[in-house]
N, CA, C and O atoms as a Tripos MOL2 file, in Angstrom:
@<TRIPOS>MOLECULE
protein
  240   239    60     0     0
PROTEIN
NO_CHARGES

@<TRIPOS>ATOM
      1 N        -183.5970  -14.7250   90.5200 N.3       1 MET1
      2 CA       -183.6700  -15.3540   89.2300 C.3       1 MET1
      3 C        -182.2510  -15.7430   88.8080 C.2       1 MET1
      4 O        -181.3390  -14.9180   88.8570 O.2       1 MET1
      5 N        -182.0710  -16.9720   88.4040 N.am      2 SER2
      6 CA       -180.7360  -17.4320   88.0340 C.3       2 SER2
      7 C        -180.4720  -17.1930   86.5470 C.2       2 SER2
      8 O        -181.3890  -17.1360   85.7280 O.2       2 SER2
      9 N        -179.2160  -17.0600   86.2420 N.am      3 THR3
     10 CA       -178.8300  -16.8640   84.8440 C.3       3 THR3
     11 C        -178.6570  -18.2250   84.1670 C.2       3 THR3
     12 O        -178.2120  -19.1800   84.8040 O.2       3 THR3
     13 N        -178.9990  -18.3160   82.9090 N.am      4 PRO4
     14 CA       -178.8370  -19.5970   82.2170 C.3       4 PRO4
     15 C        -177.3560  -19.9270   82.0310 C.2       4 PRO4
     16 O        -176.5280  -19.0190   81.9590 O.2       4 PRO4
     17 N        -177.0150  -21.2080   81.9520 N.am      5 PRO5
     18 CA       -175.6110  -21.5730   81.7510 C.3       5 PRO5
     19 C        -175.1300  -21.1420   80.3640 C.2       5 PRO5
     20 O        -175.9300  -21.0450   79.4330 O.2       5 PRO5
     21 N        -173.8520  -20.8880   80.2270 N.am      6 PRO6
     22 CA       -173.3310  -20.4630   78.9240 C.3       6 PRO6
     23 C        -173.4670  -21.5740   77.8790 C.2       6 PRO6
     24 O        -173.5180  -22.7580   78.2150 O.2       6 PRO6
     25 N        -173.5240  -21.1760   76.6230 N.am      7 GLN7
     26 CA       -173.6550  -22.1310   75.5290 C.3       7 GLN7
     27 C        -172.4160  -23.0130   75.4380 C.2       7 GLN7
     28 O        -171.3010  -22.5560   75.6890 O.2       7 GLN7
     29 N        -172.6160  -24.2810   75.0770 N.am      8 LEU8
     30 CA       -171.4960  -25.1840   74.8590 C.3       8 LEU8
     31 C        -170.9530  -25.0130   73.4500 C.2       8 LEU8
     32 O        -171.7140  -24.8440   72.4970 O.2       8 LEU8
     33 N        -169.6560  -25.0570   73.3290 N.am      9 SER9
     34 CA       -169.0310  -25.0060   72.0140 C.3       9 SER9
     35 C        -168.6260  -26.4140   71.6130 C.2       9 SER9
     36 O        -167.9000  -27.0880   72.3440 O.2       9 SER9
     37 N        -169.0910  -26.8570   70.4610 N.am     10 HIS10
     38 CA       -168.7810  -28.2030   69.9910 C.3      10 HIS10
     39 C        -167.7740  -28.1730   68.8490 C.2      10 HIS10
     40 O        -167.6990  -29.1120   68.0570 O.2      10 HIS10
     41 N        -167.0080  -27.1020   68.7640 N.am     11 THR11
     42 CA       -166.0410  -26.9560   67.6760 C.3      11 THR11
     43 C        -164.9830  -28.0520   67.7150 C.2      11 THR11
     44 O        -164.6420  -28.6180   66.6760 O.2      11 THR11
     45 N        -164.4650  -28.3540   68.8860 N.am     12 THR12
     46 CA       -163.4180  -29.3700   69.0140 C.3      12 THR12
     47 C        -163.9060  -30.7240   68.5320 C.2      12 THR12
     48 O        -163.1970  -31.4190   67.8060 O.2      12 THR12
     49 N        -165.1140  -31.1010   68.9320 N.am     13 GLU13
     50 CA       -165.6530  -32.4050   68.5360 C.3      13 GLU13
     51 C        -165.8550  -32.4820   67.0230 C.2      13 GLU13
     52 O        -165.5810  -33.5120   66.4060 O.2      13 GLU13
     53 N        -166.3280  -31.4040   66.4390 N.am     14 ILE14
     54 CA       -166.5850  -31.3980   65.0010 C.3      14 ILE14
     55 C        -165.2760  -31.4720   64.2190 C.2      14 ILE14
     56 O        -165.2100  -32.1480   63.1920 O.2      14 ILE14
     57 N        -164.2330  -30.7850   64.6920 N.am     15 VAL15
     58 CA       -162.9360  -30.8440   64.0180 C.3      15 VAL15
     59 C        -162.3660  -32.2540   64.0910 C.2      15 VAL15
     60 O        -161.8720  -32.7730   63.0900 O.2      15 VAL15
     61 N        -162.4280  -32.8810   65.2660 N.am     16 ILE16
     62 CA       -161.9370  -34.2500   65.4230 C.3      16 ILE16
     63 C        -162.7010  -35.1930   64.5000 C.2      16 ILE16
     64 O        -162.0960  -36.0190   63.8190 O.2      16 ILE16
     65 N        -164.0130  -35.0750   64.4740 N.am     17 ALA17
     66 CA       -164.8310  -35.9530   63.6360 C.3      17 ALA17
     67 C        -164.5390  -35.7380   62.1520 C.2      17 ALA17
     68 O        -164.5160  -36.6970   61.3810 O.2      17 ALA17
     69 N        -164.3180  -34.4990   61.7530 N.am     18 THR18
     70 CA       -164.0140  -34.2130   60.3520 C.3      18 THR18
     71 C        -162.6860  -34.8300   59.9360 C.2      18 THR18
     72 O        -162.5840  -35.4390   58.8710 O.2      18 THR18
     73 N        -161.6750  -34.6710   60.7740 N.am     19 VAL19
     74 CA       -160.3560  -35.2260   60.4560 C.3      19 VAL19
     75 C        -160.4120  -36.7460   60.4070 C.2      19 VAL19
     76 O        -159.8710  -37.3480   59.4800 O.2      19 VAL19
     77 N        -161.0490  -37.3740   61.3770 N.am     20 VAL20
     78 CA       -161.1400  -38.8330   61.3940 C.3      20 VAL20
     79 C        -161.9360  -39.3290   60.1920 C.2      20 VAL20
     80 O        -161.5450  -40.3090   59.5570 O.2      20 VAL20
     81 N        -163.0330  -38.6760   59.8760 N.am     21 GLY21
     82 CA       -163.8310  -39.0640   58.7190 C.3      21 GLY21
     83 C        -163.0620  -38.9360   57.4140 C.2      21 GLY21
     84 O        -163.1590  -39.7970   56.5400 O.2      21 GLY21
     85 N        -162.3000  -37.8600   57.2860 N.am     22 ALA22
     86 CA       -161.5010  -37.6720   56.0730 C.3      22 ALA22
     87 C        -160.4110  -38.7320   55.9590 C.2      22 ALA22
     88 O        -160.1630  -39.2530   54.8720 O.2      22 ALA22
     89 N        -159.7710  -39.0470   57.0610 N.am     23 VAL23
     90 CA       -158.7240  -40.0720   57.0440 C.3      23 VAL23
     91 C        -159.3070  -41.4300   56.6910 C.2      23 VAL23
     92 O        -158.7270  -42.1610   55.8870 O.2      23 VAL23
     93 N        -160.4440  -41.7780   57.2780 N.am     24 VAL24
     94 CA       -161.0880  -43.0510   56.9580 C.3      24 VAL24
     95 C        -161.4740  -43.0910   55.4840 C.2      24 VAL24
     96 O        -161.2740  -44.1080   54.8210 O.2      24 VAL24
     97 N        -162.0160  -42.0130   54.9730 N.am     25 GLY25
     98 CA       -162.4070  -41.9600   53.5700 C.3      25 GLY25
     99 C        -161.2420  -42.1030   52.6220 C.2      25 GLY25
    100 O        -161.3360  -42.8210   51.6270 O.2      25 GLY25
    101 N        -160.1410  -41.4290   52.9150 N.am     26 VAL26
    102 CA       -158.9740  -41.4870   52.0380 C.3      26 VAL26
    103 C        -158.2990  -42.8540   52.1170 C.2      26 VAL26
    104 O        -157.9400  -43.4290   51.0900 O.2      26 VAL26
    105 N        -158.1280  -43.3690   53.3170 N.am     27 LEU27
    106 CA       -157.4400  -44.6540   53.4650 C.3      27 LEU27
    107 C        -158.2380  -45.8170   52.8900 C.2      27 LEU27
    108 O        -157.6630  -46.7530   52.3360 O.2      27 LEU27
    109 N        -159.5540  -45.7610   53.0190 N.am     28 SER28
    110 CA       -160.3610  -46.8640   52.5130 C.3      28 SER28
    111 C        -160.7340  -46.6780   51.0400 C.2      28 SER28
    112 O        -161.1560  -47.6280   50.3800 O.2      28 SER28
    113 N        -160.5810  -45.4670   50.5310 N.am     29 GLY29
    114 CA       -160.9670  -45.1850   49.1600 C.3      29 GLY29
    115 C        -162.4620  -45.0390   48.9880 C.2      29 GLY29
    116 O        -162.9530  -44.9400   47.8640 O.2      29 GLY29
    117 N        -163.1850  -45.0240   50.0850 N.am     30 ASN30
    118 CA       -164.6400  -44.9190   50.0720 C.3      30 ASN30
    119 C        -165.0200  -43.6370   50.8170 C.2      30 ASN30
    120 O        -165.1080  -43.6250   52.0450 O.2      30 ASN30
    121 N        -165.2430  -42.5640   50.0610 N.am     31 TYR31
    122 CA       -165.5030  -41.2710   50.6800 C.3      31 TYR31
    123 C        -166.8670  -41.2090   51.3620 C.2      31 TYR31
    124 O        -167.0450  -40.4520   52.3160 O.2      31 TYR31
    125 N        -167.8150  -41.9820   50.8910 N.am     32 LEU32
    126 CA       -169.1220  -42.0360   51.5520 C.3      32 LEU32
    127 C        -168.9790  -42.6190   52.9480 C.2      32 LEU32
    128 O        -169.5740  -42.1150   53.9010 O.2      32 LEU32
    129 N        -168.1950  -43.6740   53.0680 N.am     33 LEU33
    130 CA       -167.9360  -44.2660   54.3840 C.3      33 LEU33
    131 C        -167.2650  -43.2550   55.3030 C.2      33 LEU33
    132 O        -167.6230  -43.1510   56.4770 O.2      33 LEU33
    133 N        -166.3010  -42.5130   54.7840 N.am     34 GLY34
    134 CA       -165.6330  -41.4980   55.5840 C.3      34 GLY34
    135 C        -166.5890  -40.4180   56.0570 C.2      34 GLY34
    136 O        -166.4990  -39.9560   57.1950 O.2      34 GLY34
    137 N        -167.5020  -40.0160   55.1880 N.am     35 GLY35
    138 CA       -168.4910  -39.0200   55.5870 C.3      35 GLY35
    139 C        -169.4230  -39.5240   56.6680 C.2      35 GLY35
    140 O        -169.7460  -38.8070   57.6150 O.2      35 GLY35
    141 N        -169.8500  -40.7600   56.5160 N.am     36 ILE36
    142 CA       -170.7430  -41.3520   57.5170 C.3      36 ILE36
    143 C        -170.0270  -41.5060   58.8560 C.2      36 ILE36
    144 O        -170.6000  -41.2120   59.9050 O.2      36 ILE36
    145 N        -168.7740  -41.9680   58.8230 N.am     37 VAL37
    146 CA       -167.9990  -42.1070   60.0580 C.3      37 VAL37
    147 C        -167.8280  -40.7480   60.7220 C.2      37 VAL37
    148 O        -167.9650  -40.6390   61.9400 O.2      37 VAL37
    149 N        -167.5330  -39.7140   59.9470 N.am     38 GLY38
    150 CA       -167.3640  -38.3740   60.5060 C.3      38 GLY38
    151 C        -168.6330  -37.8380   61.1460 C.2      38 GLY38
    152 O        -168.5920  -37.2470   62.2250 O.2      38 GLY38
    153 N        -169.7610  -38.0470   60.4770 N.am     39 ILE39
    154 CA       -171.0410  -37.5670   61.0150 C.3      39 ILE39
    155 C        -171.4030  -38.2940   62.3000 C.2      39 ILE39
    156 O        -171.7800  -37.6690   63.2900 O.2      39 ILE39
    157 N        -171.2880  -39.6100   62.2800 N.am     40 VAL40
    158 CA       -171.6410  -40.4050   63.4730 C.3      40 VAL40
    159 C        -170.7090  -40.0760   64.6310 C.2      40 VAL40
    160 O        -171.1590  -39.9320   65.7680 O.2      40 VAL40
    161 N        -169.4210  -39.9570   64.3530 N.am     41 LEU41
    162 CA       -168.4650  -39.6270   65.4080 C.3      41 LEU41
    163 C        -168.7220  -38.2240   65.9630 C.2      41 LEU41
    164 O        -168.6400  -38.0150   67.1740 O.2      41 LEU41
    165 N        -169.0300  -37.2700   65.0950 N.am     42 GLY42
    166 CA       -169.3190  -35.9110   65.5520 C.3      42 GLY42
    167 C        -170.5420  -35.8530   66.4530 C.2      42 GLY42
    168 O        -170.5350  -35.1750   67.4810 O.2      42 GLY42
    169 N        -171.5910  -36.5660   66.0630 N.am     43 ILE43
    170 CA       -172.8020  -36.6040   66.8950 C.3      43 ILE43
    171 C        -172.5120  -37.2720   68.2290 C.2      43 ILE43
    172 O        -172.9240  -36.7870   69.2820 O.2      43 ILE43
    173 N        -171.7980  -38.3910   68.1740 N.am     44 GLY44
    174 CA       -171.4780  -39.1180   69.4140 C.3      44 GLY44
    175 C        -170.6420  -38.2930   70.3700 C.2      44 GLY44
    176 O        -170.9260  -38.2570   71.5670 O.2      44 GLY44
    177 N        -169.6120  -37.6280   69.8600 N.am     45 LEU45
    178 CA       -168.7650  -36.8060   70.7260 C.3      45 LEU45
    179 C        -169.5290  -35.6100   71.2890 C.2      45 LEU45
    180 O        -169.3390  -35.2490   72.4510 O.2      45 LEU45
    181 N        -170.3820  -34.9990   70.4900 N.am     46 SER46
    182 CA       -171.1530  -33.8470   70.9630 C.3      46 SER46
    183 C        -172.1450  -34.2450   72.0490 C.2      46 SER46
    184 O        -172.3040  -33.5350   73.0420 O.2      46 SER46
    185 N        -172.8090  -35.3760   71.8590 N.am     47 VAL47
    186 CA       -173.7500  -35.8520   72.8760 C.3      47 VAL47
    187 C        -173.0020  -36.2100   74.1560 C.2      47 VAL47
    188 O        -173.4580  -35.8870   75.2530 O.2      47 VAL47
    189 N        -171.8530  -36.8770   74.0230 N.am     48 ALA48
    190 CA       -171.0690  -37.2430   75.2030 C.3      48 ALA48
    191 C        -170.6120  -36.0090   75.9720 C.2      48 ALA48
    192 O        -170.6650  -35.9880   77.2020 O.2      48 ALA48
    193 N        -170.1640  -34.9840   75.2560 N.am     49 LYS49
    194 CA       -169.7290  -33.7650   75.9420 C.3      49 LYS49
    195 C        -170.8900  -33.0740   76.6270 C.2      49 LYS49
    196 O        -170.7500  -32.5910   77.7510 O.2      49 LYS49
    197 N        -172.0390  -33.0200   75.9610 N.am     50 THR50
    198 CA       -173.2070  -32.3850   76.5540 C.3      50 THR50
    199 C        -173.6220  -33.1000   77.8390 C.2      50 THR50
    200 O        -173.9010  -32.4530   78.8480 O.2      50 THR50
    201 N        -173.6630  -34.4250   77.8040 N.am     51 LEU51
    202 CA       -174.0310  -35.1870   78.9970 C.3      51 LEU51
    203 C        -173.0100  -35.0070   80.1100 C.2      51 LEU51
    204 O        -173.3790  -34.8720   81.2770 O.2      51 LEU51
    205 N        -171.7280  -35.0030   79.7580 N.am     52 TYR52
    206 CA       -170.6760  -34.8300   80.7570 C.3      52 TYR52
    207 C        -170.7650  -33.4630   81.4370 C.2      52 TYR52
    208 O        -170.7000  -33.3660   82.6620 O.2      52 TYR52
    209 N        -170.9130  -32.4120   80.6360 N.am     53 VAL53
    210 CA       -170.9750  -31.0580   81.1960 C.3      53 VAL53
    211 C        -172.2470  -30.8750   82.0190 C.2      53 VAL53
    212 O        -172.2180  -30.2370   83.0710 O.2      53 VAL53
    213 N        -173.3630  -31.4310   81.5470 N.am     54 ASP54
    214 CA       -174.6190  -31.3240   82.2870 C.3      54 ASP54
    215 C        -174.5280  -32.0380   83.6340 C.2      54 ASP54
    216 O        -174.9790  -31.5180   84.6550 O.2      54 ASP54
    217 N        -173.9500  -33.2190   83.6250 N.am     55 ARG55
    218 CA       -173.7960  -33.9710   84.8770 C.3      55 ARG55
    219 C        -172.8530  -33.2450   85.8250 C.2      55 ARG55
    220 O        -173.0700  -33.2380   87.0370 O.2      55 ARG55
    221 N        -171.8170  -32.6410   85.2820 N.am     56 LYS56
    222 CA       -170.8580  -31.8910   86.0940 C.3      56 LYS56
    223 C        -171.5250  -30.6680   86.7250 C.2      56 LYS56
    224 O        -171.2590  -30.3390   87.8810 O.2      56 LYS56
    225 N        -172.4030  -29.9880   85.9520 N.am     57 ARG57
    226 CA       -173.0940  -28.7970   86.4800 C.3      57 ARG57
    227 C        -174.0830  -29.1720   87.5670 C.2      57 ARG57
    228 O        -174.2490  -28.4220   88.5290 O.2      57 ARG57
    229 N        -174.7360  -30.2980   87.4400 N.am     58 ARG58
    230 CA       -175.7410  -30.6940   88.4310 C.3      58 ARG58
    231 C        -175.1180  -31.0750   89.7700 C.2      58 ARG58
    232 O        -175.7730  -30.9650   90.8070 O.2      58 ARG58
    233 N        -173.8750  -31.5180   89.7630 N.am     59 ARG59
    234 CA       -173.2120  -31.9300   91.0030 C.3      59 ARG59
    235 C        -172.8190  -30.7350   91.8530 C.2      59 ARG59
    236 O        -172.5560  -30.8960   93.0450 O.2      59 ARG59
    237 N        -172.7720  -29.5490   91.2800 N.am     60 ARG60
    238 CA       -172.3680  -28.3610   92.0370 C.3      60 ARG60
    239 C        -173.4060  -27.9470   93.0140 C.2      60 ARG60
    240 O        -173.2220  -26.9640   93.7320 O.2      60 ARG60
@<TRIPOS>BOND
     1     1     2 1
     2     2     3 1
     3     3     4 2
     4     3     5 am
     5     5     6 1
     6     6     7 1
     7     7     8 2
     8     7     9 am
     9     9    10 1
    10    10    11 1
    11    11    12 2
    12    11    13 am
    13    13    14 1
    14    14    15 1
    15    15    16 2
    16    15    17 am
    17    17    18 1
    18    18    19 1
    19    19    20 2
    20    19    21 am
    21    21    22 1
    22    22    23 1
    23    23    24 2
    24    23    25 am
    25    25    26 1
    26    26    27 1
    27    27    28 2
    28    27    29 am
    29    29    30 1
    30    30    31 1
    31    31    32 2
    32    31    33 am
    33    33    34 1
    34    34    35 1
    35    35    36 2
    36    35    37 am
    37    37    38 1
    38    38    39 1
    39    39    40 2
    40    39    41 am
    41    41    42 1
    42    42    43 1
    43    43    44 2
    44    43    45 am
    45    45    46 1
    46    46    47 1
    47    47    48 2
    48    47    49 am
    49    49    50 1
    50    50    51 1
    51    51    52 2
    52    51    53 am
    53    53    54 1
    54    54    55 1
    55    55    56 2
    56    55    57 am
    57    57    58 1
    58    58    59 1
    59    59    60 2
    60    59    61 am
    61    61    62 1
    62    62    63 1
    63    63    64 2
    64    63    65 am
    65    65    66 1
    66    66    67 1
    67    67    68 2
    68    67    69 am
    69    69    70 1
    70    70    71 1
    71    71    72 2
    72    71    73 am
    73    73    74 1
    74    74    75 1
    75    75    76 2
    76    75    77 am
    77    77    78 1
    78    78    79 1
    79    79    80 2
    80    79    81 am
    81    81    82 1
    82    82    83 1
    83    83    84 2
    84    83    85 am
    85    85    86 1
    86    86    87 1
    87    87    88 2
    88    87    89 am
    89    89    90 1
    90    90    91 1
    91    91    92 2
    92    91    93 am
    93    93    94 1
    94    94    95 1
    95    95    96 2
    96    95    97 am
    97    97    98 1
    98    98    99 1
    99    99   100 2
   100    99   101 am
   101   101   102 1
   102   102   103 1
   103   103   104 2
   104   103   105 am
   105   105   106 1
   106   106   107 1
   107   107   108 2
   108   107   109 am
   109   109   110 1
   110   110   111 1
   111   111   112 2
   112   111   113 am
   113   113   114 1
   114   114   115 1
   115   115   116 2
   116   115   117 am
   117   117   118 1
   118   118   119 1
   119   119   120 2
   120   119   121 am
   121   121   122 1
   122   122   123 1
   123   123   124 2
   124   123   125 am
   125   125   126 1
   126   126   127 1
   127   127   128 2
   128   127   129 am
   129   129   130 1
   130   130   131 1
   131   131   132 2
   132   131   133 am
   133   133   134 1
   134   134   135 1
   135   135   136 2
   136   135   137 am
   137   137   138 1
   138   138   139 1
   139   139   140 2
   140   139   141 am
   141   141   142 1
   142   142   143 1
   143   143   144 2
   144   143   145 am
   145   145   146 1
   146   146   147 1
   147   147   148 2
   148   147   149 am
   149   149   150 1
   150   150   151 1
   151   151   152 2
   152   151   153 am
   153   153   154 1
   154   154   155 1
   155   155   156 2
   156   155   157 am
   157   157   158 1
   158   158   159 1
   159   159   160 2
   160   159   161 am
   161   161   162 1
   162   162   163 1
   163   163   164 2
   164   163   165 am
   165   165   166 1
   166   166   167 1
   167   167   168 2
   168   167   169 am
   169   169   170 1
   170   170   171 1
   171   171   172 2
   172   171   173 am
   173   173   174 1
   174   174   175 1
   175   175   176 2
   176   175   177 am
   177   177   178 1
   178   178   179 1
   179   179   180 2
   180   179   181 am
   181   181   182 1
   182   182   183 1
   183   183   184 2
   184   183   185 am
   185   185   186 1
   186   186   187 1
   187   187   188 2
   188   187   189 am
   189   189   190 1
   190   190   191 1
   191   191   192 2
   192   191   193 am
   193   193   194 1
   194   194   195 1
   195   195   196 2
   196   195   197 am
   197   197   198 1
   198   198   199 1
   199   199   200 2
   200   199   201 am
   201   201   202 1
   202   202   203 1
   203   203   204 2
   204   203   205 am
   205   205   206 1
   206   206   207 1
   207   207   208 2
   208   207   209 am
   209   209   210 1
   210   210   211 1
   211   211   212 2
   212   211   213 am
   213   213   214 1
   214   214   215 1
   215   215   216 2
   216   215   217 am
   217   217   218 1
   218   218   219 1
   219   219   220 2
   220   219   221 am
   221   221   222 1
   222   222   223 1
   223   223   224 2
   224   223   225 am
   225   225   226 1
   226   226   227 1
   227   227   228 2
   228   227   229 am
   229   229   230 1
   230   230   231 1
   231   231   232 2
   232   231   233 am
   233   233   234 1
   234   234   235 1
   235   235   236 2
   236   235   237 am
   237   237   238 1
   238   238   239 1
   239   239   240 2
@<TRIPOS>SUBSTRUCTURE
     1 MET1         2 RESIDUE 1 A MET
     2 SER2         6 RESIDUE 1 A SER
     3 THR3        10 RESIDUE 1 A THR
     4 PRO4        14 RESIDUE 1 A PRO
     5 PRO5        18 RESIDUE 1 A PRO
     6 PRO6        22 RESIDUE 1 A PRO
     7 GLN7        26 RESIDUE 1 A GLN
     8 LEU8        30 RESIDUE 1 A LEU
     9 SER9        34 RESIDUE 1 A SER
    10 HIS10       38 RESIDUE 1 A HIS
    11 THR11       42 RESIDUE 1 A THR
    12 THR12       46 RESIDUE 1 A THR
    13 GLU13       50 RESIDUE 1 A GLU
    14 ILE14       54 RESIDUE 1 A ILE
    15 VAL15       58 RESIDUE 1 A VAL
    16 ILE16       62 RESIDUE 1 A ILE
    17 ALA17       66 RESIDUE 1 A ALA
    18 THR18       70 RESIDUE 1 A THR
    19 VAL19       74 RESIDUE 1 A VAL
    20 VAL20       78 RESIDUE 1 A VAL
    21 GLY21       82 RESIDUE 1 A GLY
    22 ALA22       86 RESIDUE 1 A ALA
    23 VAL23       90 RESIDUE 1 A VAL
    24 VAL24       94 RESIDUE 1 A VAL
    25 GLY25       98 RESIDUE 1 A GLY
    26 VAL26      102 RESIDUE 1 A VAL
    27 LEU27      106 RESIDUE 1 A LEU
    28 SER28      110 RESIDUE 1 A SER
    29 GLY29      114 RESIDUE 1 A GLY
    30 ASN30      118 RESIDUE 1 A ASN
    31 TYR31      122 RESIDUE 1 A TYR
    32 LEU32      126 RESIDUE 1 A LEU
    33 LEU33      130 RESIDUE 1 A LEU
    34 GLY34      134 RESIDUE 1 A GLY
    35 GLY35      138 RESIDUE 1 A GLY
    36 ILE36      142 RESIDUE 1 A ILE
    37 VAL37      146 RESIDUE 1 A VAL
    38 GLY38      150 RESIDUE 1 A GLY
    39 ILE39      154 RESIDUE 1 A ILE
    40 VAL40      158 RESIDUE 1 A VAL
    41 LEU41      162 RESIDUE 1 A LEU
    42 GLY42      166 RESIDUE 1 A GLY
    43 ILE43      170 RESIDUE 1 A ILE
    44 GLY44      174 RESIDUE 1 A GLY
    45 LEU45      178 RESIDUE 1 A LEU
    46 SER46      182 RESIDUE 1 A SER
    47 VAL47      186 RESIDUE 1 A VAL
    48 ALA48      190 RESIDUE 1 A ALA
    49 LYS49      194 RESIDUE 1 A LYS
    50 THR50      198 RESIDUE 1 A THR
    51 LEU51      202 RESIDUE 1 A LEU
    52 TYR52      206 RESIDUE 1 A TYR
    53 VAL53      210 RESIDUE 1 A VAL
    54 ASP54      214 RESIDUE 1 A ASP
    55 ARG55      218 RESIDUE 1 A ARG
    56 LYS56      222 RESIDUE 1 A LYS
    57 ARG57      226 RESIDUE 1 A ARG
    58 ARG58      230 RESIDUE 1 A ARG
    59 ARG59      234 RESIDUE 1 A ARG
    60 ARG60      238 RESIDUE 1 A ARG
């Protein structure tokens, strides 16, 4: 019986998305836009990392 793979940590992606979203919100003066950019970027980075790690594990 094989052991399940360890959980992925998405902390780095969320921090990057939060900082970028905050910067966009402050620079544009539109905090809603900054929040939306942060959320979309966080989801995109997390999905990309999950796909990358999954593909890397399958090649082993």
